[in-house]
Every structure is written in structure tokens, then in C-alpha cells.
C-alpha positions in Angstrom: 0.0 0.0 0.0 1.2 3.5 -0.8 1.9 5.9 2.1 -0.9 8.2 0.9 -3.4 5.3 1.1 -2.2 4.4 4.6 -2.4 8.0 5.7 -6.0 8.2 4.3 -7.0 5.0 6.1 -5.4 6.2 9.3 -7.5 9.3 9.2 -10.6 7.3 8.3 -10.0 4.9 11.2 -9.5 7.7 13.7 -12.7 9.4 12.5 -14.8 6.3 12.5 -13.8 5.2 16.0 -14.3 8.7 17.4 -17.8 8.8 16.0 -18.5 5.3 17.2 -17.1 6.0 20.6 -19.3 9.0 21.1 -22.3 6.8 20.3 -21.1 4.2 22.7 -20.6 6.9 25.4 -24.3 7.6 25.1 -25.1 4.0 25.9 -22.6 4.0 28.7 -24.4 6.9 30.4 -27.6 5.0 30.2 -26.1 1.5 30.8 -28.5 0.7 33.7 -31.3 0.3 31.1 -29.4 -2.1 28.8 -30.4 -5.7 28.6 -27.3 -7.9 29.1 -26.7 -11.2 27.4 -24.0 -13.7 28.3 -22.2 -15.3 25.4 -20.3 -17.6 27.8 -19.1 -17.1 31.4 -17.9 -13.5 32.0 -18.3 -12.6 28.3 -21.2 -10.2 27.9 -22.9 -8.5 25.0 -25.6 -5.7 24.9 -27.5 -3.8 22.3 -24.8 -1.1 22.6 -22.2 -3.5 21.2 -24.4 -4.5 18.3 -25.6 -1.0 17.5 -22.1 0.5 17.5 -20.8 -2.3 15.3 -23.5 -1.8 12.7 -22.8 2.0 12.7 -19.1 1.3 12.1 -20.0 -1.1 9.3 -22.3 1.4 7.7 -19.6 4.1 7.8 -17.0 1.8 6.2 -19.4 0.6 3.6 -20.0 4.2 2.5 -16.3 5.1 2.5 -14.9 1.9 1.1 -17.7 0.1 -0.8 -17.3 -3.7 -1.1 -14.4 -4.0 1.3 -14.6 -6.9 3.7 -15.4 -6.2 7.4 -15.0 -8.6 10.3 -16.6 -7.8 13.7 -17.0 -9.3 17.1 -20.7 -9.3 17.1 -21.8 -9.4 13.4 -19.1 -11.8 12.2 -17.8 -11.9 8.7 -14.9 -13.5 6.8 -11.3 -12.3 6.6 -9.9 -11.6 3.2 -6.5 -10.7 1.9 -7.4 -7.1 3.0 -10.1 -6.3 5.5 -11.3 -4.1 8.3 -11.8 -5.6 11.8 -13.8 -3.9 14.5 -14.4 -4.5 18.2 -17.4 -2.1 18.9 -16.9 -2.1 22.7 -13.8 -3.8 23.9 -14.0 -4.3 27.7 -17.8 -4.7 27.8 -17.6 -5.9 31.4 -15.8 -2.7 32.4 -18.3 -0.7 30.4 -21.2 -2.4 32.3 -19.4 -1.9 35.7 -19.0 1.9 35.1 -15.2 1.7 34.7 -13.6 4.1 32.2 -11.3 1.3 30.8 -13.2 0.3 27.7 -12.9 1.5 24.1 -13.7 1.1 20.4 -11.1 -0.5 18.3 -10.7 -0.7 14.5 -7.9 -2.2 12.4 -7.1 -2.7 8.8 -5.3 -6.0 8.0 -3.3 -6.7 4.9 -2.1 -10.3 4.3 -2.6 -11.2 7.9 -0.8 -8.1 9.4 -2.6 -5.1 10.9 -1.2 -2.0 9.1 -3.7 0.6 10.3 -5.2 0.8 13.8 -7.3 3.2 15.9 -8.4 3.0 19.5 -10.8 5.4 21.2 -11.4 5.4 25.0 -14.2 8.0 25.2 -14.6 8.2 29.0 -10.9 9.0 29.2 -11.2 11.4 26.2 -8.2 9.8 24.6 -7.7 8.2 21.2 -4.7 7.0 19.3 -4.4 6.0 15.6 -1.5 4.8 13.6 -0.4 3.3 10.2 2.7 1.6 9.2 5.5 4.1 8.5 3.1 7.1 8.8 3.2 8.0 12.4 0.6 8.4 15.1 -2.4 10.7 15.8 -3.3 11.4 19.4 -6.7 12.9 19.8 -6.6 13.7 16.1 -3.2 15.6 16.1 0.2 14.3 15.0 1.9 12.6 18.0 5.6 11.7 18.4 6.2 9.4 21.4 8.7 10.9 23.8 11.9 8.9 24.5 11.0 6.3 27.1 12.1 6.9 30.7 14.0 4.1 32.4 11.7 1.0 32.7 8.5 1.7 34.7 8.6 -1.9 35.9 5.0 -2.4 35.0 3.3 -4.3 32.2 -0.3 -5.3 31.6 -1.5 -8.9 31.3 -4.5 -9.8 29.3 -7.0 -12.3 30.7 -9.9 -14.2 29.3 -12.0 -17.3 29.4 -9.7 -19.1 27.0 -6.6 -18.7 29.1 -4.4 -21.7 29.8 -3.8 -21.2 33.5 -0.5 -23.0 33.4 0.7 -20.8 30.6 -0.4 -17.6 32.5 1.2 -18.7 35.7 4.5 -19.4 33.9 4.3 -16.0 32.2 3.7 -14.2 35.5 6.5 -16.0 37.1 9.0 -15.1 34.3 7.9 -11.4 34.6 8.2 -11.3 38.4 11.6 -13.0 38.3 12.7 -10.4 35.7 11.6 -7.5 37.9 8.2 -6.5 36.4 4.9 -6.0 38.1 1.6 -6.7 36.3 -1.7 -4.9 36.0 -4.7 -6.4 34.3 -7.2 -3.9 32.9 -9.5 -6.5 31.2 -9.4 -4.4 28.0 -6.9 -5.3 25.3 -7.2 -2.2 23.2 -6.9 0.3 26.0 -4.0 -1.7 27.5 -2.1 -1.6 24.2 -2.9 2.1 23.8 -1.4 2.7 27.3 1.7 0.8 26.2 2.0 2.8 23.0 1.8 6.0 25.0 4.6 4.9 27.4 2.4 4.4 30.5 3.3 0.7 30.5 6.4 -1.2 29.4 4.1 -3.5 27.4 1.0 -5.6 27.1 1.1 -9.4 27.0 -1.8 -11.6 26.1 -1.1 -15.2 25.0 -4.7 -15.8 24.1 -7.0 -13.3 22.6 -8.9 -12.5 19.4 -7.9 -10.5 16.3 -10.6 -7.9 16.8 -9.3 -7.2 20.3 -5.7 -6.7 19.3 -5.6 -5.6 15.6 -5.9 -1.9 16.3 -3.5 -2.1 19.2 -0.9 -4.0 17.2 -0.7 -1.3 14.5 -0.4 1.6 17.0 2.2 -0.2 19.2 4.4 -1.0 16.2 4.2 2.6 15.1 5.1 3.7 18.6 8.3 1.8 18.3 7.5 -1.2 20.5 8.5 -4.7 19.6 5.4 -6.7 18.7 5.0 -10.4 18.2 1.8 -12.1 17.3 0.7 -15.8 17.1 -2.2 -17.3 15.1 -3.3 -20.2 17.2 -6.0 -21.2 14.7 -9.8 -21.3 15.1 -9.9 -17.6 15.7 -7.5 -17.7 18.6 -4.4 -15.4 18.6 -1.7 -14.2 21.0 0.1 -10.9 21.2 3.2 -9.7 23.0 3.9 -6.0 22.7 6.5 -4.1 24.6 10.0 -2.9 25.0 12.8 -5.3 23.9 13.6 -6.0 27.5 10.0 -7.1 28.2 9.9 -9.4 25.2 13.3 -10.8 25.9 12.1 -11.8 29.4 8.8 -13.2 28.5 8.4 -14.3 24.9 7.8 -18.1 24.8 10.0 -20.3 22.5 8.7 -20.5 19.0 7.0 -17.2 18.8 
């Protein structure tokens, strides 16, 4: 893809998630009225998730007619190039009244996210990036400042599909290497925090592409080392952070 195309798609992604996040914020303020469905233990969905995803799909269809879109709630099929959306990442946080949730959108080419945008509307923060084209923070060009000496803090993703043995081993490696771990239960916001330098990284051995695609693109553009793993059947893993973090925790074969 040309730099001009990437820049245009970055701008589109930032605009679409900002619009969708404002819509989601309206639902958040009235969340006590939402009917809640459980897809599986501790995995929730509401009309807010579905409405926001349909809105994103409609915007993308108008801007990029015929392009494939994959979403958490409405499904779809990946293609060689496609958009991927998580309309409300961190739905449990959303329902609990926590500010740690967001809208995530990525554009994937040949299996790699090359454009990404994450908007956390309660925090009034958004970050968008595209490969080789820089970052936008709240819509304005953003250059990450040189990182201070290690903060000593990473975030760990968690979910129903976790292998507990794998997670215990990962936590043990981190602690022995001198890091402490937070868990925000929202992949996209955690990766945005890592890209902004508030964390040394975000590590999630088992997640989904819609959770991580936007974050992968922005973390790479922020200069973090990022490794991903396609586990098959829709399962993925992501390790994003400073070189020191990945040297300490990356499993063999990734």
C-alpha cells in the first residue's frame, strides 16, 4: 500500500472510532437500562455492542464500498485485506462503570494489521497509527517521547480461554525479571497505554484478532516490539512491549 493510502486510512479509522465511541458513550451513560446477554461465562454483549458495530460497518461501507469487514458481534470472513472492529472492547468494564473500555478498529493486509485506531471515550483519549506514517493522538500528530527508564509495569490480558499453566509461567517469568503486572481486562486500552509509554508492554497469550488488531498497529508505530501468534480457530496471541520485556517473557517458537 502507498503511504498516501495508509495516511488516508489512518484518518478514516480515527474518524470512524471517534464517531462510534461518542455513540457508545451515550449507551454508557444509560447503561442501567441495557439488557445484558451472556455469550459464555464472564463474556457479555448488549444492544450497545451490536448498534455500535452496525454503525461502524455502515460508515466503512459508505467510504470503502465492497471492502470486507469482520466484527466481534456481526461476524464476517477475513480476506487478503479487511477491516476488523471491536465495537466495545471491555464490555464488562463498560457495564461496571469503569472508564477502561474502548472502540477498536484495524485494517489488516495479508494477515498483518497495518492501520489501527483505539478510542477510549470516558478518558477522552484516542490513538491512531499506520505503518510508517506516524501516530495521531486525539486527532493531532503525535511523536512518542523517549521512554524513561523502565517503569517496571506491564499489563497482562486475561480471558475465558486462558491456559492457567501458561499464564502462571508468564507471570513467574515477569516477576523474576523484575516486572509487576496490571490487568485492565481491555486489550485495546492496555495496548494504547503501552504505546503512550504508560506501561512497558501488554502481554496476552490468548485473545482475538478484533481485540488486538488496532493495538498491534499503534504499538508498532510507537516503536514497541510486537510479536503475534495465530493459534487457529480464531485464537491469537500478542506480546507487545520494550525489547527487555519481550526478551524476558516471549515463549519459545513465537
